[in-house]
C-alpha positions as CSV (number, residue, x, y, z in Angstrom):
1,M,64.6,92.4,150.3
2,T,61.6,90.1,150.7
3,D,61.6,86.3,150.2
4,D,59.6,86.7,146.9
5,E,62.1,89.3,145.6
6,L,65.0,87.1,146.5
7,K,63.3,84.1,144.8
8,E,62.8,86.2,141.6
9,L,66.4,87.3,141.7
10,V,67.7,83.7,142.0
11,A,65.4,82.5,139.3
12,S,66.5,85.3,136.9
13,L,70.1,84.5,137.7
14,A,69.5,80.9,136.8
15,V,67.9,81.8,133.5
16,D,70.8,84.3,132.7
17,S,73.3,81.6,133.6
18,K,71.6,79.1,131.3
19,N,71.4,81.6,128.4
20,L,75.1,82.5,129.0
21,H,76.0,78.8,128.9
22,E,74.1,78.3,125.6
23,A,75.8,81.3,124.1
24,Q,79.2,80.2,125.2
25,K,78.6,76.7,123.7
26,A,77.6,78.3,120.3
27,T,80.7,80.5,120.4
28,D,82.9,77.5,121.1
29,E,81.4,75.7,118.1
30,Q,81.9,78.7,115.9
31,M,85.5,79.1,117.0
32,K,86.2,75.4,116.2
33,R,84.8,75.9,112.7
34,N,86.8,79.0,112.2
35,D,90.0,77.3,113.4
36,K,89.5,74.5,111.0
37,M,88.8,76.8,108.1
38,L,91.8,79.0,108.9
39,T,94.1,75.9,109.2
40,E,92.9,74.7,105.8
41,K,93.5,78.1,104.2
42,L,97.0,78.4,105.7
43,V,97.8,74.9,104.4
44,R,96.7,75.9,100.9
45,M,98.6,79.1,101.1
46,G,101.7,77.2,102.1
47,I,101.4,74.9,99.2
48,T,100.8,77.8,96.8
49,L,103.8,79.7,98.1
50,G,105.9,76.6,98.0
51,N,104.9,76.1,94.3
52,I,105.8,79.7,93.5
53,G,109.2,79.2,95.0
54,K,109.7,76.0,93.0
55,N,108.6,77.8,89.8
56,Q,111.0,80.7,90.5
57,G,113.8,78.2,91.2
58,G,113.1,76.6,87.8
59,V,113.2,80.0,86.1
60,A,116.5,80.8,87.7
61,E,117.9,77.4,86.9
62,G,116.9,77.8,83.3
63,F,118.5,81.2,83.1
64,F,121.8,80.1,84.6
65,S,121.8,77.0,82.5
66,K,121.5,79.0,79.3
67,S,124.2,81.4,80.5
68,D,126.4,78.5,81.4
69,K,126.0,77.0,77.9
70,R,126.9,80.4,76.4
71,Q,130.1,80.7,78.4
72,S,131.2,77.2,77.5
73,S,130.6,78.0,73.8
74,G,132.7,81.2,74.0
75,Q,129.8,83.7,74.1
76,N,130.0,86.1,77.0
77,S,126.9,88.3,76.4
78,F,123.6,87.6,78.1
């Protein structure tokens, strides 16, 4: 390998390294945005699922409250 070929190879490796560094930086930024967006969505899902659980708990409480009133008044049918 001649000196000129070696210089060309080193120069191309330097350019490739720079391009790789820029691409990695862009990928890191995108991953940070994706992580933030995913975290926000998971928080919203948790709130939604929590509210569904509270709603179902309210429905169950209402059902048993009604049945409890029926039993105390002597009615046994649901």
